[in-house]
C-alpha positions in Angstrom: 5.1 12.2 -11.2 3.1 15.2 -11.7 5.0 17.5 -9.8 8.0 19.5 -10.8 10.9 17.7 -8.8 11.1 14.3 -9.5 10.5 11.6 -6.7 12.5 8.8 -5.5 11.3 5.5 -6.2 12.2 2.2 -4.5 11.1 -1.0 -5.7 10.5 -3.8 -3.0 9.9 -1.3 -0.4 11.0 -2.5 3.3 8.2 -0.7 5.2 5.2 -2.4 4.0 3.0 0.2 5.6 4.6 3.1 3.2 4.3 0.6 0.6 2.2 1.8 -2.7 -1.0 -0.6 -2.0 -1.2 1.7 1.1 -0.9 5.0 -0.4 -3.7 7.4 -1.5 -2.9 7.4 -5.3 -2.9 3.7 -5.3 -5.6 2.0 -7.5 -6.7 -1.2 -8.8 -7.9 -1.0 -12.4 -8.7 -4.7 -13.2 -5.5 -6.8 -12.8 -3.4 -3.7 -12.8 -2.0 -1.6 -10.1 -2.4 2.3 -10.9 -0.7 5.3 -9.5 -2.9 8.1 -10.3 0.2 10.5 -8.9 2.5 9.0 -11.5 -0.2 7.9 -13.9 1.1 4.6 -14.6 1.2 1.5 -13.5 3.2 0.8 -10.3 4.4 -2.6 -8.2 1.9 -2.8 -5.0 5.3 -3.2 -2.8 7.0 0.1 -4.4 7.4 3.5 -2.4 8.1 6.9 -3.5 8.3 10.7 -2.0 4.8 11.6 -2.8 3.6 8.7 -0.6 0.5 9.8 1.5 -0.9 7.1 3.7 -4.6 6.2 3.3 -4.8 5.2 7.3 
């Protein structure tokens, strides 16, 4: 992550409302799911401490 403190990253997160696909940092880039905060590819159903809801 772009922060000095590392975030806990959970694959296959149980709460669908807080999965990467619903985060302000999540983008679709072609066939890739990308996190602008982590500057890397991420699964749609993951979650980290820097999650910010789009809604």
